[in-house]
DOLUMBA-395458 format. One record per residue: residue number from 1; x, y, z of N, C-alpha, C in turn; residue in one letter. Coordinates in Angstrom, 3 decimals. Layout:
! residues N
<NUM, <X, Y, Z>, <X, Y, Z>, <X, Y, Z>, A>
...
This chain:
! residues 165
<1, <0.826, -1.198, 0.000>, <0.000, 0.000, 0.000>, <0.869, 1.260, 0.000>, M>
<2, <2.029, 1.206, 0.673>, <2.912, 2.378, 0.741>, <3.399, 2.780, -0.643>, A>
<3, <3.454, 1.824, -1.570>, <3.905, 2.178, -2.921>, <2.870, 3.008, -3.667>, K>
<4, <1.629, 3.023, -3.194>, <0.576, 3.805, -3.833>, <0.485, 5.236, -3.309>, D>
<5, <1.306, 5.567, -2.325>, <1.310, 6.911, -1.762>, <2.118, 7.828, -2.678>, I>
<6, <1.543, 8.989, -3.015>, <2.213, 9.946, -3.901>, <2.705, 11.149, -3.094>, E>
<7, <3.921, 11.611, -3.431>, <4.547, 12.734, -2.748>, <4.762, 13.873, -3.736>, Y>
<8, <4.360, 15.069, -3.354>, <4.564, 16.227, -4.228>, <6.016, 16.676, -4.147>, S>
<9, <6.395, 17.524, -5.082>, <7.668, 18.229, -4.974>, <7.530, 19.208, -3.809>, E>
<10, <8.646, 19.674, -3.284>, <8.609, 20.665, -2.211>, <8.391, 22.051, -2.817>, K>
<11, <7.697, 22.900, -2.085>, <7.521, 24.295, -2.475>, <7.674, 25.146, -1.226>, Y>
<12, <8.045, 26.416, -1.385>, <8.474, 27.234, -0.244>, <7.793, 28.587, -0.188>, C>
<13, <7.798, 29.175, 1.011>, <7.545, 30.593, 1.204>, <8.736, 31.129, 1.998>, D>
<14, <8.599, 32.257, 2.675>, <9.734, 32.856, 3.380>, <10.196, 32.062, 4.599>, D>
<15, <9.329, 31.246, 5.185>, <9.659, 30.555, 6.426>, <9.695, 29.032, 6.314>, H>
<16, <8.871, 28.481, 5.449>, <8.677, 27.035, 5.425>, <8.860, 26.445, 4.037>, F>
<17, <9.164, 25.141, 4.040>, <9.003, 24.358, 2.826>, <7.789, 23.466, 3.070>, E>
<18, <7.071, 23.195, 2.001>, <5.812, 22.467, 2.095>, <5.845, 21.297, 1.134>, Y>
<19, <4.997, 20.343, 1.406>, <4.728, 19.272, 0.457>, <3.380, 18.677, 0.826>, R>
<20, <2.750, 18.071, -0.151>, <1.527, 17.362, 0.165>, <1.719, 15.898, -0.214>, H>
<21, <1.011, 15.058, 0.500>, <1.099, 13.622, 0.314>, <-0.308, 13.130, 0.008>, V>
<22, <-0.433, 12.430, -1.110>, <-1.743, 11.924, -1.525>, <-1.808, 10.439, -1.194>, I>
<23, <-2.707, 10.119, -0.269>, <-2.898, 8.730, 0.125>, <-3.883, 8.064, -0.821>, L>
<24, <-3.760, 6.767, -1.047>, <-4.792, 6.077, -1.827>, <-6.118, 6.154, -1.063>, P>
<25, <-7.192, 6.191, -1.782>, <-8.504, 6.347, -1.140>, <-8.804, 5.210, -0.173>, K>
<26, <-8.135, 4.079, -0.351>, <-8.344, 2.955, 0.573>, <-7.823, 3.270, 1.978>, S>
<27, <-6.926, 4.244, 2.110>, <-6.411, 4.652, 3.424>, <-7.188, 5.830, 4.021>, L>
<28, <-8.196, 6.304, 3.315>, <-8.969, 7.468, 3.770>, <-9.520, 7.271, 5.183>, K>
<29, <-9.945, 6.061, 5.502>, <-10.513, 5.796, 6.835>, <-9.462, 5.853, 7.941>, S>
<30, <-8.184, 5.808, 7.596>, <-7.107, 5.874, 8.581>, <-6.790, 7.308, 9.013>, E>
<31, <-7.313, 8.288, 8.273>, <-7.009, 9.692, 8.545>, <-8.085, 10.284, 9.456>, V>
<32, <-7.687, 10.822, 10.619>, <-8.678, 11.462, 11.502>, <-9.354, 12.641, 10.791>, P>
<33, <-10.625, 12.823, 11.019>, <-11.382, 13.867, 10.325>, <-11.218, 15.253, 10.936>, R>
<34, <-11.043, 15.353, 12.245>, <-11.096, 16.661, 12.912>, <-9.849, 17.025, 13.698>, N>
<35, <-8.737, 16.395, 13.395>, <-7.494, 16.742, 14.068>, <-6.319, 16.374, 13.169>, R>
<36, <-5.182, 16.967, 13.494>, <-3.968, 16.680, 12.742>, <-3.364, 15.366, 13.219>, L>
<37, <-2.594, 14.749, 12.340>, <-1.959, 13.478, 12.682>, <-0.578, 13.729, 13.297>, M>
<38, <-0.231, 12.916, 14.271>, <1.113, 12.965, 14.834>, <2.060, 12.268, 13.866>, S>
<39, <3.347, 12.495, 14.061>, <4.337, 11.833, 13.206>, <4.205, 10.317, 13.308>, E>
<40, <3.981, 9.818, 14.499>, <3.832, 8.378, 14.700>, <2.642, 7.838, 13.891>, Q>
<41, <1.541, 8.589, 13.853>, <0.351, 8.148, 13.118>, <0.587, 8.124, 11.616>, E>
<42, <1.155, 9.216, 11.047>, <1.313, 9.209, 9.594>, <2.386, 8.231, 9.144>, W>
<43, <3.400, 8.015, 9.972>, <4.396, 6.984, 9.623>, <3.768, 5.586, 9.688>, R>
<44, <2.862, 5.363, 10.640>, <2.224, 4.049, 10.814>, <1.371, 3.646, 9.613>, A>
<45, <0.838, 4.614, 8.875>, <0.037, 4.255, 7.694>, <0.879, 4.201, 6.419>, I>
<46, <2.209, 4.390, 6.556>, <3.092, 4.189, 5.413>, <3.718, 5.429, 4.808>, G>
<47, <3.468, 6.608, 5.370>, <4.088, 7.829, 4.847>, <5.545, 7.840, 5.303>, V>
<48, <6.466, 8.012, 4.354>, <7.896, 8.056, 4.685>, <8.491, 9.364, 4.199>, T>
<49, <9.079, 10.100, 5.131>, <9.731, 11.373, 4.841>, <10.879, 11.531, 5.816>, Q>
<50, <11.814, 12.432, 5.494>, <12.880, 12.749, 6.438>, <12.260, 13.438, 7.648>, S>
<51, <13.064, 13.665, 8.666>, <12.557, 14.229, 9.919>, <12.229, 15.721, 9.767>, R>
<52, <11.365, 16.198, 10.667>, <11.031, 17.613, 10.717>, <9.711, 17.978, 10.065>, G>
<53, <9.107, 17.081, 9.303>, <7.826, 17.385, 8.668>, <6.710, 17.284, 9.690>, W>
<54, <5.779, 18.244, 9.626>, <4.634, 18.251, 10.524>, <3.358, 18.374, 9.697>, M>
<55, <2.385, 17.514, 9.999>, <1.061, 17.618, 9.393>, <0.430, 18.867, 9.999>, H>
<56, <0.198, 19.895, 9.168>, <-0.167, 21.199, 9.728>, <-1.547, 21.702, 9.327>, Y>
<57, <-2.202, 21.063, 8.368>, <-3.497, 21.576, 7.928>, <-4.330, 20.430, 7.364>, M>
<58, <-5.642, 20.560, 7.517>, <-6.578, 19.583, 6.965>, <-7.302, 20.217, 5.783>, I>
<59, <-7.292, 19.519, 4.671>, <-8.049, 19.957, 3.493>, <-9.342, 19.136, 3.497>, H>
<60, <-10.393, 19.710, 4.074>, <-11.621, 18.961, 4.317>, <-12.252, 18.319, 3.081>, H>
<61, <-12.269, 18.963, 1.921>, <-12.865, 18.286, 0.761>, <-12.111, 17.025, 0.324>, P>
<62, <-10.811, 16.959, 0.637>, <-10.012, 15.793, 0.247>, <-9.124, 15.382, 1.423>, E>
<63, <-9.701, 14.750, 2.452>, <-8.921, 14.433, 3.644>, <-7.806, 13.411, 3.414>, P>
<64, <-7.822, 12.743, 2.274>, <-6.746, 11.795, 1.964>, <-5.491, 12.512, 1.445>, H>
<65, <-5.552, 13.839, 1.310>, <-4.377, 14.630, 0.948>, <-3.853, 15.277, 2.231>, I>
<66, <-2.678, 14.854, 2.650>, <-2.074, 15.369, 3.880>, <-1.146, 16.526, 3.532>, L>
<67, <-1.265, 17.622, 4.258>, <-0.455, 18.816, 4.017>, <0.614, 18.916, 5.097>, L>
<68, <1.875, 18.981, 4.669>, <3.010, 19.003, 5.583>, <3.827, 20.265, 5.384>, F>
<69, <4.535, 20.662, 6.450>, <5.490, 21.765, 6.351>, <6.602, 21.550, 7.368>, R>
<70, <7.719, 22.238, 7.107>, <8.830, 22.282, 8.048>, <9.638, 23.531, 7.754>, R>
<71, <10.429, 24.019, 8.703>, <11.229, 25.221, 8.462>, <12.185, 25.034, 7.275>, P>
<72, <12.417, 26.107, 6.554>, <13.378, 26.068, 5.455>, <14.744, 25.669, 6.003>, I>
<73, <15.439, 24.824, 5.295>, <16.776, 24.325, 5.626>, <16.805, 23.510, 6.924>, R>
<74, <15.707, 22.802, 7.205>, <15.660, 21.907, 8.355>, <16.697, 20.800, 8.172>, T>
<75, <17.361, 20.433, 9.256>, <18.297, 19.302, 9.228>, <17.455, 18.032, 9.077>, D>
<76, <17.609, 17.297, 7.974>, <16.761, 16.125, 7.752>, <17.017, 14.981, 8.729>, P>
<77, <18.151, 15.006, 9.424>, <18.449, 13.950, 10.401>, <17.872, 14.267, 11.769>, R>
<78, <17.959, 15.532, 12.187>, <17.453, 15.895, 13.521>, <16.009, 16.397, 13.463>, S>
<79, <15.609, 16.945, 12.319>, <14.279, 17.535, 12.204>, <14.194, 18.929, 12.788>, G>
<80, <15.334, 19.509, 13.166>, <15.353, 20.831, 13.796>, <15.683, 21.915, 12.778>, K>
<81, <15.137, 23.106, 13.027>, <15.376, 24.273, 12.177>, <16.810, 24.754, 12.371>, A>
<82, <17.376, 25.427, 11.352>, <18.710, 26.005, 11.535>, <18.661, 27.116, 12.593>, P>
<83, <19.794, 27.367, 13.230>, <19.858, 28.352, 14.319>, <19.447, 29.749, 13.873>, A>
<84, <19.658, 30.089, 12.609>, <19.347, 31.441, 12.125>, <17.971, 31.528, 11.465>, N>
<85, <17.116, 30.537, 11.676>, <15.785, 30.535, 11.071>, <14.949, 31.668, 11.648>, W>
<86, <14.321, 32.457, 10.771>, <13.427, 33.543, 11.187>, <12.095, 32.927, 11.603>, A>
<87, <11.855, 32.868, 12.893>, <10.672, 32.204, 13.437>, <9.442, 33.068, 13.202>, V>
<88, <8.413, 32.538, 12.545>, <7.185, 33.317, 12.339>, <6.482, 33.611, 13.669>, P>
<89, <5.785, 34.737, 13.717>, <5.100, 35.158, 14.940>, <3.984, 34.210, 15.359>, D>
<90, <3.351, 33.524, 14.407>, <2.177, 32.717, 14.720>, <2.492, 31.245, 14.999>, D>
<91, <3.742, 30.922, 15.263>, <4.112, 29.547, 15.572>, <3.522, 29.138, 16.924>, L>
<92, <2.962, 27.952, 16.995>, <2.412, 27.455, 18.256>, <3.546, 26.969, 19.152>, T>
<93, <3.271, 26.818, 20.437>, <4.267, 26.279, 21.362>, <4.697, 24.882, 20.923>, E>
<94, <3.731, 24.078, 20.475>, <4.041, 22.722, 20.017>, <5.033, 22.762, 18.849>, Q>
<95, <4.833, 23.687, 17.907>, <5.739, 23.801, 16.768>, <7.125, 24.284, 17.206>, E>
<96, <7.169, 25.211, 18.153>, <8.456, 25.693, 18.658>, <9.236, 24.554, 19.306>, K>
<97, <8.567, 23.771, 20.131>, <9.219, 22.639, 20.794>, <9.700, 21.630, 19.757>, V>
<98, <8.891, 21.395, 18.738>, <9.198, 20.393, 17.706>, <10.381, 20.815, 16.844>, Y>
<99, <10.457, 22.096, 16.470>, <11.440, 22.535, 15.485>, <12.651, 23.284, 16.041>, W>
<100, <12.548, 23.952, 17.180>, <13.649, 24.789, 17.668>, <14.482, 23.995, 18.667>, I>
<101, <15.748, 23.822, 18.338>, <16.650, 23.050, 19.182>, <16.751, 23.691, 20.564>, K>
<102, <16.627, 22.859, 21.589>, <16.737, 23.287, 22.989>, <15.728, 24.369, 23.358>, D>
<103, <14.578, 24.394, 22.698>, <13.567, 25.410, 23.003>, <13.001, 25.190, 24.392>, Y>
<104, <12.936, 26.260, 25.159>, <12.316, 26.272, 26.477>, <11.584, 27.600, 26.590>, N>
<105, <10.267, 27.591, 26.755>, <9.514, 28.849, 26.784>, <9.945, 29.799, 27.897>, P>
<106, <10.598, 29.285, 28.937>, <11.040, 30.139, 30.037>, <12.364, 30.832, 29.759>, N>
<107, <13.140, 30.335, 28.801>, <14.458, 30.918, 28.546>, <14.597, 31.525, 27.160>, T>
<108, <13.578, 31.405, 26.340>, <13.632, 31.990, 25.004>, <12.510, 33.000, 24.843>, F>
<109, <12.791, 34.018, 24.060>, <11.754, 34.983, 23.704>, <11.859, 35.222, 22.211>, K>
<110, <10.806, 35.736, 21.643>, <10.795, 36.027, 20.220>, <11.015, 37.511, 20.000>, Q>
<111, <11.947, 37.843, 19.113>, <12.253, 39.245, 18.846>, <12.560, 39.410, 17.369>, K>
<112, <11.867, 40.304, 16.733>, <12.106, 40.629, 15.327>, <12.114, 39.380, 14.456>, A>
<113, <11.152, 38.474, 14.707>, <11.033, 37.305, 13.850>, <12.037, 36.211, 14.126>, G>
<114, <12.854, 36.337, 15.171>, <13.830, 35.303, 15.488>, <13.713, 34.931, 16.950>, K>
<115, <13.948, 33.675, 17.254>, <13.949, 33.243, 18.636>, <15.351, 33.429, 19.178>, T>
<116, <15.444, 34.084, 20.339>, <16.749, 34.391, 20.915>, <16.717, 34.117, 22.408>, Q>
<117, <17.891, 33.871, 23.029>, <17.922, 33.711, 24.484>, <17.365, 34.954, 25.171>, P>
<118, <16.666, 34.771, 26.290>, <15.958, 35.872, 26.944>, <16.856, 36.811, 27.726>, A>
<119, <17.928, 36.337, 28.357>, <18.698, 37.173, 29.268>, <20.153, 37.340, 28.840>, N>
<120, <20.395, 37.918, 27.692>, <21.764, 38.205, 27.249>, <22.166, 39.593, 27.699>, N>
<121, <23.439, 39.757, 28.023>, <23.934, 41.103, 28.306>, <24.078, 41.845, 26.988>, S>
<122, <24.234, 43.185, 27.041>, <24.316, 43.964, 25.802>, <25.536, 43.591, 24.990>, S>
<123, <26.681, 43.271, 25.621>, <27.866, 42.886, 24.845>, <27.639, 41.537, 24.181>, S>
<124, <26.964, 40.622, 24.883>, <26.633, 39.340, 24.266>, <25.674, 39.536, 23.107>, N>
<125, <24.731, 40.469, 23.261>, <23.793, 40.748, 22.173>, <24.523, 41.248, 20.939>, N>
<126, <25.503, 42.147, 21.131>, <26.263, 42.664, 19.991>, <27.016, 41.549, 19.301>, K>
<127, <27.633, 40.658, 20.097>, <28.347, 39.530, 19.510>, <27.392, 38.588, 18.801>, N>
<128, <26.233, 38.335, 19.413>, <25.253, 37.440, 18.800>, <24.749, 38.015, 17.488>, A>
<129, <24.484, 39.324, 17.461>, <24.015, 39.966, 16.230>, <25.087, 39.880, 15.157>, I>
<130, <26.337, 40.174, 15.528>, <27.435, 40.103, 14.572>, <27.600, 38.689, 14.039>, S>
<131, <27.583, 37.692, 14.941>, <27.709, 36.299, 14.517>, <26.536, 35.883, 13.650>, N>
<132, <25.335, 36.320, 14.031>, <24.142, 35.992, 13.252>, <24.227, 36.584, 11.857>, S>
<133, <24.692, 37.844, 11.749>, <24.819, 38.472, 10.436>, <25.852, 37.752, 9.591>, Q>
<134, <26.966, 37.350, 10.201>, <27.978, 36.607, 9.465>, <27.437, 35.278, 8.972>, N>
<135, <26.704, 34.567, 9.832>, <26.111, 33.295, 9.429>, <25.098, 33.493, 8.318>, K>
<136, <24.249, 34.538, 8.447>, <23.246, 34.792, 7.420>, <23.897, 35.118, 6.087>, E>
<137, <24.949, 35.938, 6.106>, <25.655, 36.255, 4.860>, <26.250, 35.000, 4.255>, N>
<138, <26.863, 34.168, 5.084>, <27.447, 32.917, 4.603>, <26.366, 31.998, 4.065>, S>
<139, <25.254, 31.864, 4.819>, <24.164, 30.994, 4.381>, <23.535, 31.496, 3.099>, N>
<140, <23.367, 32.811, 2.965>, <22.729, 33.309, 1.748>, <23.610, 33.044, 0.540>, S>
<141, <24.938, 33.100, 0.715>, <25.835, 32.781, -0.391>, <25.764, 31.294, -0.704>, Q>
<142, <25.748, 30.446, 0.342>, <25.704, 29.003, 0.130>, <24.381, 28.552, -0.455>, N>
<143, <23.296, 29.217, -0.100>, <21.973, 28.777, -0.534>, <21.502, 29.453, -1.811>, N>
<144, <22.283, 30.379, -2.336>, <21.827, 31.093, -3.528>, <21.641, 30.154, -4.703>, S>
<145, <22.400, 29.074, -4.745>, <22.246, 28.121, -5.836>, <21.086, 27.175, -5.612>, N>
<146, <20.732, 26.908, -4.347>, <19.679, 25.934, -4.087>, <18.300, 26.557, -3.959>, T>
<147, <18.230, 27.777, -3.479>, <16.922, 28.420, -3.353>, <16.958, 29.714, -4.157>, I>
<148, <16.659, 29.601, -5.433>, <16.683, 30.773, -6.299>, <15.385, 31.556, -6.215>, D>
<149, <14.307, 30.856, -6.030>, <13.008, 31.508, -6.037>, <12.186, 30.963, -4.880>, V>
<150, <11.606, 31.847, -4.105>, <10.652, 31.418, -3.083>, <9.282, 31.429, -3.723>, A>
<151, <8.673, 30.273, -3.784>, <7.374, 30.149, -4.425>, <6.301, 30.578, -3.447>, V>
<152, <5.470, 31.499, -3.843>, <4.393, 31.953, -2.971>, <3.304, 30.892, -2.929>, E>
<153, <2.728, 30.767, -1.753>, <1.634, 29.816, -1.605>, <0.422, 30.337, -2.359>, M>
<154, <-0.228, 29.445, -3.076>, <-1.419, 29.822, -3.820>, <-2.596, 29.892, -2.867>, C>
<155, <-3.437, 30.850, -3.081>, <-4.672, 30.953, -2.324>, <-5.770, 30.410, -3.220>, V>
<156, <-6.354, 29.319, -2.797>, <-7.386, 28.675, -3.593>, <-8.747, 29.153, -3.113>, L>
<157, <-9.493, 29.757, -4.002>, <-10.819, 30.229, -3.617>, <-11.788, 29.061, -3.596>, S>
<158, <-12.842, 29.205, -2.808>, <-13.889, 28.189, -2.683>, <-13.357, 26.842, -2.223>, N>
<159, <-12.281, 26.842, -1.462>, <-11.723, 25.610, -0.934>, <-11.637, 25.748, 0.565>, T>
<160, <-12.060, 24.735, 1.266>, <-12.125, 24.792, 2.720>, <-10.845, 24.200, 3.326>, E>
<161, <-10.096, 25.022, 4.037>, <-8.892, 24.590, 4.743>, <-9.048, 24.954, 6.209>, Y>
<162, <-8.451, 24.174, 7.084>, <-8.419, 24.567, 8.487>, <-7.096, 24.147, 9.085>, S>
<163, <-6.610, 24.935, 10.027>, <-5.365, 24.633, 10.720>, <-5.707, 24.357, 12.165>, R>
<164, <-5.498, 23.132, 12.600>, <-5.767, 22.767, 13.992>, <-4.581, 23.131, 14.836>, S>
<165, <-4.835, 23.628, 16.026>, <-3.731, 23.978, 16.936>, <-3.956, 23.384, 18.284>, E>
């Protein structure tokens, strides 16, 4: 049955890479109707992907199509986002724990789209900013060949989507 599962190419926006997985209709009954699937659940029905993918949305008209996302440049072995990933403001606590290495809500805060340690001194902040800028410059040079275009997500009219949190 796993051989009948279809995987889309990956597509991206500014924060995430996405893919959808089309299950054969015979597996439709295995997909919960009103909640997202855990990694253990989608792997149990035969979906195989590298680490870091999260079932993030239900497409109600076609529940056999699973919608997945993960941070851009996620380490496929650990499933964690890169240290310089610009964390979106609307990330849930569950997503932060899942994707951000060593995330602890008591010691991290979100600032300017990035998750940073909460109690740095000003000199440490200057060093962190400098190091972050150097890493970003290096990463942008390294990734210029692999990510030439960020594909905008299409907005489909008259289609019912929901994001469970």
